[in-house]
CHARMM-style PDB file with segment names, atoms N, HN, CA, C and O in Angstrom:
ATOM      1  N   UNK     1      -6.430  11.569  34.249  1.00  0.00      PROA
ATOM      2  CA  UNK     1      -5.207  11.897  33.505  1.00  0.00      PROA
ATOM      3  C   UNK     1      -5.183  13.471  33.597  1.00  0.00      PROA
ATOM      4  O   UNK     1      -6.087  14.267  33.853  1.00  0.00      PROA
ATOM      5  N   UNK     2      -3.730  13.669  33.277  1.00  0.00      PROA
ATOM      6  HN  UNK     2      -2.997  13.022  33.069  1.00  0.00      PROA
ATOM      7  CA  UNK     2      -3.733  14.889  32.871  1.00  0.00      PROA
ATOM      8  C   UNK     2      -3.105  15.573  31.903  1.00  0.00      PROA
ATOM      9  O   UNK     2      -1.994  15.126  31.617  1.00  0.00      PROA
ATOM     10  N   UNK     3      -3.626  16.927  31.053  1.00  0.00      PROA
ATOM     11  HN  UNK     3      -4.528  17.289  31.285  1.00  0.00      PROA
ATOM     12  CA  UNK     3      -3.120  17.373  29.929  1.00  0.00      PROA
ATOM     13  C   UNK     3      -1.639  18.105  30.356  1.00  0.00      PROA
ATOM     14  O   UNK     3      -1.530  18.971  31.224  1.00  0.00      PROA
ATOM     15  N   UNK     4      -0.690  17.629  29.656  1.00  0.00      PROA
ATOM     16  HN  UNK     4      -0.779  16.925  28.951  1.00  0.00      PROA
ATOM     17  CA  UNK     4       0.358  18.529  29.830  1.00  0.00      PROA
ATOM     18  C   UNK     4       0.400  20.184  29.110  1.00  0.00      PROA
ATOM     19  O   UNK     4      -0.647  20.478  28.533  1.00  0.00      PROA
ATOM     20  N   UNK     5       1.310  21.073  29.102  1.00  0.00      PROA
ATOM     21  HN  UNK     5       2.160  20.834  29.571  1.00  0.00      PROA
ATOM     22  CA  UNK     5       1.346  22.068  28.826  1.00  0.00      PROA
ATOM     23  C   UNK     5       1.167  22.091  27.233  1.00  0.00      PROA
ATOM     24  O   UNK     5       0.657  23.009  26.592  1.00  0.00      PROA
ATOM     25  N   UNK     6       1.701  20.862  26.712  1.00  0.00      PROA
ATOM     26  HN  UNK     6       2.115  20.116  27.233  1.00  0.00      PROA
ATOM     27  CA  UNK     6       1.633  21.098  25.506  1.00  0.00      PROA
ATOM     28  C   UNK     6       0.186  20.779  24.436  1.00  0.00      PROA
ATOM     29  O   UNK     6      -0.078  21.052  23.265  1.00  0.00      PROA
ATOM     30  N   UNK     7      -0.547  20.049  25.574  1.00  0.00      PROA
ATOM     31  HN  UNK     7      -0.333  19.828  26.526  1.00  0.00      PROA
ATOM     32  CA  UNK     7      -1.715  19.561  25.479  1.00  0.00      PROA
ATOM     33  C   UNK     7      -1.947  18.303  25.073  1.00  0.00      PROA
ATOM     34  O   UNK     7      -2.881  17.925  24.366  1.00  0.00      PROA
ATOM     35  N   UNK     8      -0.917  17.543  25.619  1.00  0.00      PROA
ATOM     36  HN  UNK     8      -0.158  17.850  26.194  1.00  0.00      PROA
ATOM     37  CA  UNK     8      -0.657  15.682  24.952  1.00  0.00      PROA
ATOM     38  C   UNK     8      -1.687  15.381  26.320  1.00  0.00      PROA
ATOM     39  O   UNK     8      -1.975  16.111  27.268  1.00  0.00      PROA
ATOM     40  N   UNK     9      -2.110  13.950  25.972  1.00  0.00      PROA
ATOM     41  HN  UNK     9      -1.876  13.357  25.201  1.00  0.00      PROA
ATOM     42  CA  UNK     9      -2.063  13.175  27.005  1.00  0.00      PROA
ATOM     43  C   UNK     9      -1.869  11.354  26.934  1.00  0.00      PROA
ATOM     44  O   UNK     9      -1.887  10.753  25.860  1.00  0.00      PROA
ATOM     45  N   UNK    10      -1.742  10.868  27.880  1.00  0.00      PROA
ATOM     46  HN  UNK    10      -1.727  11.356  28.753  1.00  0.00      PROA
ATOM     47  CA  UNK    10      -1.420   9.226  27.452  1.00  0.00      PROA
ATOM     48  C   UNK    10      -2.168   8.518  27.084  1.00  0.00      PROA
ATOM     49  O   UNK    10      -2.937   8.186  27.986  1.00  0.00      PROA
ATOM     50  N   UNK    11      -2.425   7.954  25.918  1.00  0.00      PROA
ATOM     51  HN  UNK    11      -1.801   8.224  25.185  1.00  0.00      PROA
ATOM     52  CA  UNK    11      -3.673   7.152  26.324  1.00  0.00      PROA
ATOM     53  C   UNK    11      -3.214   5.631  26.791  1.00  0.00      PROA
ATOM     54  O   UNK    11      -2.234   5.025  26.358  1.00  0.00      PROA
ATOM     55  N   UNK    12      -4.090   5.198  27.706  1.00  0.00      PROA
ATOM     56  HN  UNK    12      -4.887   5.690  28.058  1.00  0.00      PROA
ATOM     57  CA  UNK    12      -3.600   4.046  28.422  1.00  0.00      PROA
ATOM     58  C   UNK    12      -3.173   3.168  27.626  1.00  0.00      PROA
ATOM     59  O   UNK    12      -3.353   3.498  26.453  1.00  0.00      PROA
ATOM     60  N   UNK    13      -2.521   1.863  27.806  1.00  0.00      PROA
ATOM     61  HN  UNK    13      -2.375   1.594  28.758  1.00  0.00      PROA
ATOM     62  CA  UNK    13      -2.030   0.858  26.944  1.00  0.00      PROA
ATOM     63  C   UNK    13      -2.941   0.026  26.501  1.00  0.00      PROA
ATOM     64  O   UNK    13      -3.003  -0.419  25.354  1.00  0.00      PROA
ATOM     65  N   UNK    14      -3.791  -0.244  27.545  1.00  0.00      PROA
ATOM     66  HN  UNK    14      -3.740   0.117  28.476  1.00  0.00      PROA
ATOM     67  CA  UNK    14      -5.152  -1.352  27.249  1.00  0.00      PROA
ATOM     68  C   UNK    14      -5.928  -1.125  26.173  1.00  0.00      PROA
ATOM     69  O   UNK    14      -6.459  -1.888  25.366  1.00  0.00      PROA
ATOM     70  N   UNK    15      -5.908   0.099  26.294  1.00  0.00      PROA
ATOM     71  HN  UNK    15      -5.476   0.719  26.949  1.00  0.00      PROA
ATOM     72  CA  UNK    15      -7.076   1.069  24.906  1.00  0.00      PROA
ATOM     73  C   UNK    15      -6.142   1.202  23.433  1.00  0.00      PROA
ATOM     74  O   UNK    15      -6.586   1.023  22.299  1.00  0.00      PROA
ATOM     75  N   UNK    16      -4.777   1.556  23.791  1.00  0.00      PROA
ATOM     76  HN  UNK    16      -4.416   1.702  24.712  1.00  0.00      PROA
ATOM     77  CA  UNK    16      -4.025   1.345  22.403  1.00  0.00      PROA
ATOM     78  C   UNK    16      -3.861   0.304  21.653  1.00  0.00      PROA
ATOM     79  O   UNK    16      -3.707   0.271  20.433  1.00  0.00      PROA
ATOM     80  N   UNK    17      -3.916  -0.981  22.781  1.00  0.00      PROA
ATOM     81  HN  UNK    17      -4.042  -0.954  23.773  1.00  0.00      PROA
ATOM     82  CA  UNK    17      -4.158  -2.337  22.174  1.00  0.00      PROA
ATOM     83  C   UNK    17      -5.412  -2.517  21.706  1.00  0.00      PROA
ATOM     84  O   UNK    17      -5.622  -2.634  20.499  1.00  0.00      PROA
ATOM     85  N   UNK    18      -6.235  -2.553  22.484  1.00  0.00      PROA
ATOM     86  HN  UNK    18      -6.063  -2.458  23.464  1.00  0.00      PROA
ATOM     87  CA  UNK    18      -7.688  -2.610  22.559  1.00  0.00      PROA
ATOM     88  C   UNK    18      -8.265  -2.128  20.512  1.00  0.00      PROA
ATOM     89  O   UNK    18      -8.837  -2.719  19.596  1.00  0.00      PROA
ATOM     90  N   UNK    19      -7.576  -0.591  20.764  1.00  0.00      PROA
ATOM     91  HN  UNK    19      -7.112  -0.110  21.508  1.00  0.00      PROA
ATOM     92  CA  UNK    19      -7.856  -0.552  19.402  1.00  0.00      PROA
ATOM     93  C   UNK    19      -6.952  -0.222  17.992  1.00  0.00      PROA
ATOM     94  O   UNK    19      -7.196   0.401  16.958  1.00  0.00      PROA
ATOM     95  N   UNK    20      -6.170  -0.724  18.339  1.00  0.00      PROA
ATOM     96  HN  UNK    20      -5.972  -1.230  19.179  1.00  0.00      PROA
ATOM     97  CA  UNK    20      -4.956  -1.496  17.455  1.00  0.00      PROA
ATOM     98  C   UNK    20      -3.961   0.136  16.931  1.00  0.00      PROA
ATOM     99  O   UNK    20      -3.337   0.337  15.889  1.00  0.00      PROA
ATOM    100  N   UNK    21      -4.154   0.983  18.040  1.00  0.00      PROA
ATOM    101  HN  UNK    21      -4.661   0.819  18.887  1.00  0.00      PROA
ATOM    102  CA  UNK    21      -3.420   2.006  18.295  1.00  0.00      PROA
ATOM    103  C   UNK    21      -2.121   1.673  18.347  1.00  0.00      PROA
ATOM    104  O   UNK    21      -1.700   1.010  19.295  1.00  0.00      PROA
ATOM    105  N   UNK    22      -1.072   2.203  17.046  1.00  0.00      PROA
ATOM    106  HN  UNK    22      -1.414   2.741  16.275  1.00  0.00      PROA
ATOM    107  CA  UNK    22       0.313   2.146  17.335  1.00  0.00      PROA
ATOM    108  C   UNK    22       1.290   3.352  16.914  1.00  0.00      PROA
ATOM    109  O   UNK    22       0.819   4.374  16.416  1.00  0.00      PROA
ATOM    110  N   UNK    23       2.396   3.224  17.090  1.00  0.00      PROA
ATOM    111  HN  UNK    23       2.778   2.393  17.495  1.00  0.00      PROA
ATOM    112  CA  UNK    23       3.113   4.360  17.200  1.00  0.00      PROA
ATOM    113  C   UNK    23       2.810   5.489  15.731  1.00  0.00      PROA
ATOM    114  O   UNK    23       2.929   4.874  14.671  1.00  0.00      PROA
ATOM    115  N   UNK    24       2.536   6.635  15.602  1.00  0.00      PROA
ATOM    116  HN  UNK    24       2.439   7.135  16.463  1.00  0.00      PROA
ATOM    117  CA  UNK    24       2.174   7.145  14.312  1.00  0.00      PROA
ATOM    118  C   UNK    24       0.782   6.593  13.481  1.00  0.00      PROA
ATOM    119  O   UNK    24       0.346   6.806  12.350  1.00  0.00      PROA
ATOM    120  N   UNK    25       0.369   5.867  14.503  1.00  0.00      PROA
ATOM    121  HN  UNK    25       0.723   5.693  15.422  1.00  0.00      PROA
ATOM    122  CA  UNK    25      -1.306   5.933  13.751  1.00  0.00      PROA
ATOM    123  C   UNK    25      -2.306   7.353  14.393  1.00  0.00      PROA
ATOM    124  O   UNK    25      -2.207   7.997  15.436  1.00  0.00      PROA
ATOM    125  N   UNK    26      -3.392   7.459  13.068  1.00  0.00      PROA
ATOM    126  HN  UNK    26      -3.473   6.935  12.220  1.00  0.00      PROA
ATOM    127  CA  UNK    26      -3.694   8.498  13.449  1.00  0.00      PROA
ATOM    128  C   UNK    26      -5.200   8.446  13.617  1.00  0.00      PROA
ATOM    129  O   UNK    26      -6.026   7.877  12.903  1.00  0.00      PROA
ATOM    130  N   UNK    27      -5.353   9.069  14.574  1.00  0.00      PROA
ATOM    131  HN  UNK    27      -4.682   9.530  15.154  1.00  0.00      PROA
ATOM    132  CA  UNK    27      -6.942   9.247  15.333  1.00  0.00      PROA
ATOM    133  C   UNK    27      -7.789  10.643  15.458  1.00  0.00      PROA
ATOM    134  O   UNK    27      -7.165  11.704  15.481  1.00  0.00      PROA
ATOM    135  N   UNK    28      -9.197  10.630  15.538  1.00  0.00      PROA
ATOM    136  HN  UNK    28      -9.704   9.769  15.519  1.00  0.00      PROA
ATOM    137  CA  UNK    28      -9.526  11.094  15.164  1.00  0.00      PROA
ATOM    138  C   UNK    28     -10.787  11.637  16.875  1.00  0.00      PROA
ATOM    139  O   UNK    28     -11.422  10.810  17.529  1.00  0.00      PROA
ATOM    140  N   UNK    29     -10.770  13.189  17.146  1.00  0.00      PROA
ATOM    141  HN  UNK    29     -10.255  13.861  16.615  1.00  0.00      PROA
ATOM    142  CA  UNK    29     -11.620  13.201  18.444  1.00  0.00      PROA
ATOM    143  C   UNK    29     -12.380  13.712  17.923  1.00  0.00      PROA
ATOM    144  O   UNK    29     -12.325  14.580  17.052  1.00  0.00      PROA
ATOM    145  N   UNK    30     -13.683  12.922  18.700  1.00  0.00      PROA
ATOM    146  HN  UNK    30     -13.727  12.216  19.408  1.00  0.00      PROA
ATOM    147  CA  UNK    30     -15.576  13.339  17.888  1.00  0.00      PROA
ATOM    148  C   UNK    30     -16.082  14.013  19.111  1.00  0.00      PROA
ATOM    149  O   UNK    30     -15.950  13.484  20.215  1.00  0.00      PROA
ATOM    150  N   UNK    31     -16.575  14.998  18.972  1.00  0.00      PROA
ATOM    151  HN  UNK    31     -16.683  15.428  18.076  1.00  0.00      PROA
ATOM    152  CA  UNK    31     -17.060  15.963  20.395  1.00  0.00      PROA
ATOM    153  C   UNK    31     -18.766  15.420  20.245  1.00  0.00      PROA
ATOM    154  O   UNK    31     -19.238  15.274  19.117  1.00  0.00      PROA
ATOM    155  N   UNK    32     -19.354  15.230  21.116  1.00  0.00      PROA
ATOM    156  HN  UNK    32     -18.971  15.349  22.032  1.00  0.00      PROA
ATOM    157  CA  UNK    32     -20.899  14.998  21.395  1.00  0.00      PROA
ATOM    158  C   UNK    32     -21.093  15.204  23.082  1.00  0.00      PROA
ATOM    159  O   UNK    32     -20.758  14.692  24.150  1.00  0.00      PROA
ATOM    160  N   UNK    33     -22.024  16.541  22.418  1.00  0.00      PROA
ATOM    161  HN  UNK    33     -22.296  16.957  21.550  1.00  0.00      PROA
ATOM    162  CA  UNK    33     -22.339  17.367  23.866  1.00  0.00      PROA
ATOM    163  C   UNK    33     -21.346  17.886  24.524  1.00  0.00      PROA
ATOM    164  O   UNK    33     -20.506  18.593  23.967  1.00  0.00      PROA
ATOM    165  N   UNK    34     -21.306  17.447  26.458  1.00  0.00      PROA
ATOM    166  HN  UNK    34     -21.988  16.873  26.911  1.00  0.00      PROA
ATOM    167  CA  UNK    34     -19.569  17.431  26.915  1.00  0.00      PROA
ATOM    168  C   UNK    34     -18.856  16.348  26.655  1.00  0.00      PROA
ATOM    169  O   UNK    34     -17.724  16.441  27.130  1.00  0.00      PROA
ATOM    170  N   UNK    35     -19.146  14.934  25.852  1.00  0.00      PROA
ATOM    171  HN  UNK    35     -20.066  14.859  25.466  1.00  0.00      PROA
ATOM    172  CA  UNK    35     -17.483  14.061  26.190  1.00  0.00      PROA
ATOM    173  C   UNK    35     -17.189  14.229  24.527  1.00  0.00      PROA
ATOM    174  O   UNK    35     -17.706  14.640  23.489  1.00  0.00      PROA
ATOM    175  N   UNK    36     -16.145  13.692  24.990  1.00  0.00      PROA
ATOM    176  HN  UNK    36     -15.725  13.359  25.833  1.00  0.00      PROA
ATOM    177  CA  UNK    36     -15.205  13.865  23.065  1.00  0.00      PROA
ATOM    178  C   UNK    36     -14.377  12.173  23.599  1.00  0.00      PROA
ATOM    179  O   UNK    36     -13.609  11.803  24.487  1.00  0.00      PROA
ATOM    180  N   UNK    37     -14.955  11.684  22.678  1.00  0.00      PROA
ATOM    181  HN  UNK    37     -15.579  11.984  21.957  1.00  0.00      PROA
ATOM    182  CA  UNK    37     -14.475   9.942  21.333  1.00  0.00      PROA
ATOM    183  C   UNK    37     -13.337  10.440  21.157  1.00  0.00      PROA
ATOM    184  O   UNK    37     -13.128  11.642  20.988  1.00  0.00      PROA
ATOM    185  N   UNK    38     -12.129   9.178  21.194  1.00  0.00      PROA
ATOM    186  HN  UNK    38     -12.299   8.202  21.331  1.00  0.00      PROA
ATOM    187  CA  UNK    38     -10.910   9.011  20.245  1.00  0.00      PROA
ATOM    188  C   UNK    38     -11.377   7.724  19.259  1.00  0.00      PROA
ATOM    189  O   UNK    38     -11.804   6.603  19.535  1.00  0.00      PROA
ATOM    190  N   UNK    39     -11.101   8.396  18.003  1.00  0.00      PROA
ATOM    191  HN  UNK    39     -10.754   9.306  17.780  1.00  0.00      PROA
ATOM    192  CA  UNK    39     -11.296   6.977  17.389  1.00  0.00      PROA
ATOM    193  C   UNK    39     -10.267   6.980  16.511  1.00  0.00      PROA
ATOM    194  O   UNK    39      -9.755   8.024  16.108  1.00  0.00      PROA
ATOM    195  N   UNK    40      -9.788   5.483  16.057  1.00  0.00      PROA
ATOM    196  HN  UNK    40     -10.204   4.635  16.384  1.00  0.00      PROA
ATOM    197  CA  UNK    40      -8.659   5.160  15.370  1.00  0.00      PROA
ATOM    198  C   UNK    40      -9.206   5.719  13.605  1.00  0.00      PROA
ATOM    199  O   UNK    40     -10.366   5.586  13.213  1.00  0.00      PROA
ATOM    200  N   UNK    41      -8.138   6.299  12.803  1.00  0.00      PROA
ATOM    201  HN  UNK    41      -7.196   6.407  13.121  1.00  0.00      PROA
ATOM    202  CA  UNK    41      -8.888   6.649  11.385  1.00  0.00      PROA
ATOM    203  C   UNK    41      -8.499   5.555  10.657  1.00  0.00      PROA
ATOM    204  O   UNK    41      -7.442   5.024  10.997  1.00  0.00      PROA
ATOM    205  N   UNK    42      -9.442   4.842   9.228  1.00  0.00      PROA
ATOM    206  HN  UNK    42     -10.300   5.274   8.951  1.00  0.00      PROA
ATOM    207  CA  UNK    42      -9.412   3.851   8.859  1.00  0.00      PROA
ATOM    208  C   UNK    42      -7.809   4.286   7.954  1.00  0.00      PROA
ATOM    209  O   UNK    42      -7.727   5.389   7.413  1.00  0.00      PROA
ATOM    210  N   UNK    43      -6.860   3.481   7.904  1.00  0.00      PROA
ATOM    211  HN  UNK    43      -6.926   2.585   8.343  1.00  0.00      PROA
ATOM    212  CA  UNK    43      -5.879   4.075   6.999  1.00  0.00      PROA
ATOM    213  C   UNK    43      -6.774   3.909   5.215  1.00  0.00      PROA
ATOM    214  O   UNK    43      -6.724   4.864   4.439  1.00  0.00      PROA
ATOM    215  N   UNK    44      -7.352   2.884   4.913  1.00  0.00      PROA
ATOM    216  HN  UNK    44      -7.393   2.109   5.543  1.00  0.00      PROA
ATOM    217  CA  UNK    44      -7.152   1.893   3.585  1.00  0.00      PROA
ATOM    218  C   UNK    44      -8.457   3.392   2.983  1.00  0.00      PROA
ATOM    219  O   UNK    44      -8.839   3.307   1.816  1.00  0.00      PROA
ATOM    220  N   UNK    45      -8.914   4.419   3.718  1.00  0.00      PROA
ATOM    221  HN  UNK    45      -8.604   4.488   4.666  1.00  0.00      PROA
ATOM    222  CA  UNK    45     -10.028   4.917   3.263  1.00  0.00      PROA
ATOM    223  C   UNK    45      -9.248   6.215   2.797  1.00  0.00      PROA
ATOM    224  O   UNK    45      -9.314   6.882   1.764  1.00  0.00      PROA
ATOM    225  N   UNK    46      -8.496   6.321   3.928  1.00  0.00      PROA
ATOM    226  HN  UNK    46      -8.442   5.779   4.766  1.00  0.00      PROA
ATOM    227  CA  UNK    46      -7.482   7.978   3.371  1.00  0.00      PROA
ATOM    228  C   UNK    46      -6.333   7.547   2.404  1.00  0.00      PROA
ATOM    229  O   UNK    46      -5.964   8.466   1.672  1.00  0.00      PROA
ATOM    230  N   UNK    47      -5.856   6.674   2.280  1.00  0.00      PROA
ATOM    231  HN  UNK    47      -6.156   5.928   2.874  1.00  0.00      PROA
ATOM    232  CA  UNK    47      -5.130   6.107   1.178  1.00  0.00      PROA
ATOM    233  C   UNK    47      -5.777   6.206   0.027  1.00  0.00      PROA
ATOM    234  O   UNK    47      -5.426   7.073  -0.773  1.00  0.00      PROA
ATOM    235  N   UNK    48      -6.702   5.448  -0.226  1.00  0.00      PROA
ATOM    236  HN  UNK    48      -6.987   4.744   0.424  1.00  0.00      PROA
ATOM    237  CA  UNK    48      -7.507   5.306  -1.723  1.00  0.00      PROA
ATOM    238  C   UNK    48      -7.918   6.993  -1.676  1.00  0.00      PROA
ATOM    239  O   UNK    48      -8.064   7.355  -2.843  1.00  0.00      PROA
ATOM    240  N   UNK    49      -8.096   7.859  -0.953  1.00  0.00      PROA
ATOM    241  HN  UNK    49      -7.977   7.565  -0.005  1.00  0.00      PROA
ATOM    242  CA  UNK    49      -8.227   9.475  -1.283  1.00  0.00      PROA
ATOM    243  C   UNK    49      -6.818   9.835  -1.448  1.00  0.00      PROA
ATOM    244  O   UNK    49      -6.697  10.440  -2.513  1.00  0.00      PROA
ATOM    245  N   UNK    50      -5.599   9.701  -0.773  1.00  0.00      PROA
ATOM    246  HN  UNK    50      -5.697   9.210   0.092  1.00  0.00      PROA
ATOM    247  CA  UNK    50      -4.684  10.521  -1.534  1.00  0.00      PROA
ATOM    248  C   UNK    50      -4.097   9.950  -3.152  1.00  0.00      PROA
ATOM    249  O   UNK    50      -3.318  10.646  -3.803  1.00  0.00      PROA
ATOM    250  N   UNK    51      -4.528   8.800  -3.582  1.00  0.00      PROA
ATOM    251  HN  UNK    51      -5.162   8.235  -3.053  1.00  0.00      PROA
ATOM    252  CA  UNK    51      -4.578   8.650  -4.708  1.00  0.00      PROA
ATOM    253  C   UNK    51      -5.431   9.440  -5.864  1.00  0.00      PROA
ATOM    254  O   UNK    51      -5.249  10.130  -6.868  1.00  0.00      PROA
ATOM    255  N   UNK    52      -6.339   8.961  -5.170  1.00  0.00      PROA
ATOM    256  HN  UNK    52      -6.486   8.401  -4.355  1.00  0.00      PROA
ATOM    257  CA  UNK    52      -7.686  10.137  -6.126  1.00  0.00      PROA
ATOM    258  C   UNK    52      -7.357  11.339  -6.378  1.00  0.00      PROA
ATOM    259  O   UNK    52      -7.608  11.799  -7.491  1.00  0.00      PROA
ATOM    260  N   UNK    53      -6.765  12.059  -5.467  1.00  0.00      PROA
ATOM    261  HN  UNK    53      -6.561  11.685  -4.562  1.00  0.00      PROA
ATOM    262  CA  UNK    53      -6.412  13.103  -5.267  1.00  0.00      PROA
ATOM    263  C   UNK    53      -4.875  13.855  -6.507  1.00  0.00      PROA
ATOM    264  O   UNK    53      -4.587  14.917  -7.058  1.00  0.00      PROA
ATOM    265  N   UNK    54      -4.359  12.536  -6.380  1.00  0.00      PROA
ATOM    266  HN  UNK    54      -4.593  11.674  -5.932  1.00  0.00      PROA
ATOM    267  CA  UNK    54      -3.348  13.237  -7.197  1.00  0.00      PROA
ATOM    268  C   UNK    54      -3.093  12.382  -8.999  1.00  0.00      PROA
ATOM    269  O   UNK    54      -2.265  12.664  -9.865  1.00  0.00      PROA
ATOM    270  N   UNK    55      -4.208  11.289  -8.998  1.00  0.00      PROA
ATOM    271  HN  UNK    55      -4.881  11.059  -8.296  1.00  0.00      PROA
ATOM    272  CA  UNK    55      -4.516  10.870 -10.093  1.00  0.00      PROA
ATOM    273  C   UNK    55      -4.767  12.052 -11.558  1.00  0.00      PROA
ATOM    274  O   UNK    55      -5.832  12.622 -11.796  1.00  0.00      PROA
ATOM    275  N   UNK    56      -3.533  12.181 -12.346  1.00  0.00      PROA
ATOM    276  HN  UNK    56      -2.669  11.718 -12.153  1.00  0.00      PROA
ATOM    277  CA  UNK    56      -3.869  13.039 -13.120  1.00  0.00      PROA
ATOM    278  C   UNK    56      -3.209  14.387 -13.074  1.00  0.00      PROA
ATOM    279  O   UNK    56      -3.681  15.428 -13.531  1.00  0.00      PROA
ATOM    280  N   UNK    57      -2.118  14.245 -12.497  1.00  0.00      PROA
ATOM    281  HN  UNK    57      -1.734  13.399 -12.126  1.00  0.00      PROA
ATOM    282  CA  UNK    57      -1.270  15.307 -11.796  1.00  0.00      PROA
ATOM    283  C   UNK    57      -0.158  15.186 -12.796  1.00  0.00      PROA
ATOM    284  O   UNK    57       0.443  16.187 -13.186  1.00  0.00      PROA
ATOM    285  N   UNK    58      -0.019  14.591 -13.003  1.00  0.00      PROA
ATOM    286  HN  UNK    58      -0.507  13.778 -12.686  1.00  0.00      PROA
ATOM    287  CA  UNK    58       1.642  14.099 -13.535  1.00  0.00      PROA
ATOM    288  C   UNK    58       1.036  15.118 -14.549  1.00  0.00      PROA
ATOM    289  O   UNK    58      -0.144  15.195 -14.889  1.00  0.00      PROA
ATOM    290  N   UNK    59       2.469  16.166 -15.115  1.00  0.00      PROA
ATOM    291  HN  UNK    59       3.429  16.104 -14.839  1.00  0.00      PROA
ATOM    292  CA  UNK    59       2.416  16.917 -16.287  1.00  0.00      PROA
ATOM    293  C   UNK    59       3.247  17.004 -17.144  1.00  0.00      PROA
ATOM    294  O   UNK    59       3.214  17.912 -17.975  1.00  0.00      PROA
ATOM    295  N   UNK    60       4.991  15.246 -17.106  1.00  0.00      PROA
ATOM    296  HN  UNK    60       5.017  14.508 -16.432  1.00  0.00      PROA
ATOM    297  CA  UNK    60       5.858  15.398 -17.732  1.00  0.00      PROA
ATOM    298  C   UNK    60       5.369  14.216 -18.542  1.00  0.00      PROA
ATOM    299  O   UNK    60       4.617  13.443 -17.949  1.00  0.00      PROA
ATOM    300  N   UNK    61       5.727  13.905 -20.020  1.00  0.00      PROA
ATOM    301  HN  UNK    61       6.338  14.533 -20.503  1.00  0.00      PROA
ATOM    302  CA  UNK    61       5.189  12.564 -20.985  1.00  0.00      PROA
ATOM    303  C   UNK    61       6.273  12.096 -21.057  1.00  0.00      PROA
ATOM    304  O   UNK    61       7.083  12.476 -21.902  1.00  0.00      PROA
ATOM    305  N   UNK    62       6.567  11.000 -20.023  1.00  0.00      PROA
ATOM    306  HN  UNK    62       5.909  10.691 -19.337  1.00  0.00      PROA
ATOM    307  CA  UNK    62       8.098  10.618 -20.039  1.00  0.00      PROA
ATOM    308  C   UNK    62       7.181   9.121 -20.702  1.00  0.00      PROA
ATOM    309  O   UNK    62       5.970   9.044 -20.494  1.00  0.00      PROA
ATOM    310  N   UNK    63       7.989   7.910 -21.560  1.00  0.00      PROA
ATOM    311  HN  UNK    63       8.973   7.973 -21.729  1.00  0.00      PROA
ATOM    312  CA  UNK    63       7.901   6.398 -21.259  1.00  0.00      PROA
ATOM    313  C   UNK    63       8.838   5.711 -20.086  1.00  0.00      PROA
ATOM    314  O   UNK    63       9.893   6.110 -19.593  1.00  0.00      PROA
ATOM    315  N   UNK    64       8.258   4.837 -19.894  1.00  0.00      PROA
ATOM    316  HN  UNK    64       7.400   4.513 -20.295  1.00  0.00      PROA
ATOM    317  CA  UNK    64       8.944   3.568 -18.803  1.00  0.00      PROA
ATOM    318  C   UNK    64      10.580   4.111 -19.093  1.00  0.00      PROA
ATOM    319  O   UNK    64      11.325   4.677 -18.294  1.00  0.00      PROA
ATOM    320  N   UNK    65      10.841   3.737 -20.488  1.00  0.00      PROA
ATOM    321  HN  UNK    65      10.235   3.277 -21.137  1.00  0.00      PROA
ATOM    322  CA  UNK    65      12.306   3.615 -20.167  1.00  0.00      PROA
ATOM    323  C   UNK    65      13.065   5.286 -20.746  1.00  0.00      PROA
ATOM    324  O   UNK    65      14.236   5.180 -21.112  1.00  0.00      PROA
ATOM    325  N   UNK    66      12.605   6.354 -20.804  1.00  0.00      PROA
ATOM    326  HN  UNK    66      11.654   6.440 -20.507  1.00  0.00      PROA
ATOM    327  CA  UNK    66      12.995   7.455 -20.385  1.00  0.00      PROA
ATOM    328  C   UNK    66      13.548   7.328 -18.941  1.00  0.00      PROA
ATOM    329  O   UNK    66      14.720   7.048 -18.691  1.00  0.00      PROA
ATOM    330  N   UNK    67      12.688   7.538 -18.117  1.00  0.00      PROA
ATOM    331  HN  UNK    67      11.736   7.766 -18.320  1.00  0.00      PROA
ATOM    332  CA  UNK    67      12.326   6.735 -16.539  1.00  0.00      PROA
ATOM    333  C   UNK    67      13.518   6.042 -16.161  1.00  0.00      PROA
ATOM    334  O   UNK    67      14.493   6.531 -15.590  1.00  0.00      PROA
ATOM    335  N   UNK    68      13.361   4.906 -16.514  1.00  0.00      PROA
ATOM    336  HN  UNK    68      12.569   4.509 -16.977  1.00  0.00      PROA
ATOM    337  CA  UNK    68      14.940   4.422 -16.232  1.00  0.00      PROA
ATOM    338  C   UNK    68      16.306   4.419 -16.623  1.00  0.00      PROA
ATOM    339  O   UNK    68      17.261   3.777 -16.187  1.00  0.00      PROA
ATOM    340  N   UNK    69      16.161   5.738 -18.043  1.00  0.00      PROA
ATOM    341  HN  UNK    69      15.385   6.260 -18.397  1.00  0.00      PROA
ATOM    342  CA  UNK    69      17.587   5.443 -18.481  1.00  0.00      PROA
ATOM    343  C   UNK    69      18.073   6.871 -17.292  1.00  0.00      PROA
ATOM    344  O   UNK    69      19.224   7.160 -16.964  1.00  0.00      PROA
ATOM    345  N   UNK    70      16.477   7.727 -16.735  1.00  0.00      PROA
ATOM    346  HN  UNK    70      15.541   7.492 -17.000  1.00  0.00      PROA
ATOM    347  CA  UNK    70      17.454   8.866 -15.519  1.00  0.00      PROA
ATOM    348  C   UNK    70      17.805   8.520 -14.698  1.00  0.00      PROA
ATOM    349  O   UNK    70      18.542   9.271 -14.060  1.00  0.00      PROA
ATOM    350  N   UNK    71      17.496   7.061 -14.125  1.00  0.00      PROA
ATOM    351  HN  UNK    71      16.897   6.451 -14.644  1.00  0.00      PROA
ATOM    352  CA  UNK    71      17.760   6.153 -13.256  1.00  0.00      PROA
ATOM    353  C   UNK    71      18.895   5.779 -12.941  1.00  0.00      PROA
ATOM    354  O   UNK    71      19.494   5.978 -11.884  1.00  0.00      PROA
ATOM    355  N   UNK    72      19.282   5.118 -14.027  1.00  0.00      PROA
ATOM    356  HN  UNK    72      18.795   4.955 -14.886  1.00  0.00      PROA
ATOM    357  CA  UNK    72      20.809   4.091 -13.905  1.00  0.00      PROA
ATOM    358  C   UNK    72      22.138   4.963 -13.731  1.00  0.00      PROA
ATOM    359  O   UNK    72      21.850   6.157 -13.649  1.00  0.00      PROA
ATOM    360  N   UNK    73      22.991   4.808 -13.681  1.00  0.00      PROA
ATOM    361  HN  UNK    73      23.226   3.838 -13.747  1.00  0.00      PROA
ATOM    362  CA  UNK    73      24.251   5.018 -14.081  1.00  0.00      PROA
ATOM    363  C   UNK    73      24.876   4.292 -15.524  1.00  0.00      PROA
ATOM    364  O   UNK    73      25.441   3.224 -15.757  1.00  0.00      PROA
ATOM    365  N   UNK    74      24.416   5.582 -16.430  1.00  0.00      PROA
ATOM    366  HN  UNK    74      23.957   6.449 -16.240  1.00  0.00      PROA
ATOM    367  CA  UNK    74      24.874   5.125 -17.900  1.00  0.00      PROA
ATOM    368  C   UNK    74      25.759   6.313 -18.602  1.00  0.00      PROA
ATOM    369  OT1 UNK    74      26.207   6.160 -19.738  1.00  0.00      PROA
TER     370      UNK     74
END
């Protein structure tokens, strides 16, 4: 397998299918001595972390009715 000038490689189709790697999937590279492994990221854990980081960051105090009034054409 050849690396492009941009540092890209093509993951063979049978490996993508086996690991469930689809377009826009996220992967990690793990180094072990002289080898590098590609591992598919766990999207569920990542999404939970995103919500945990954003929890409590809203600064505007609005009711649901206030928000709905802003989104409607009245």
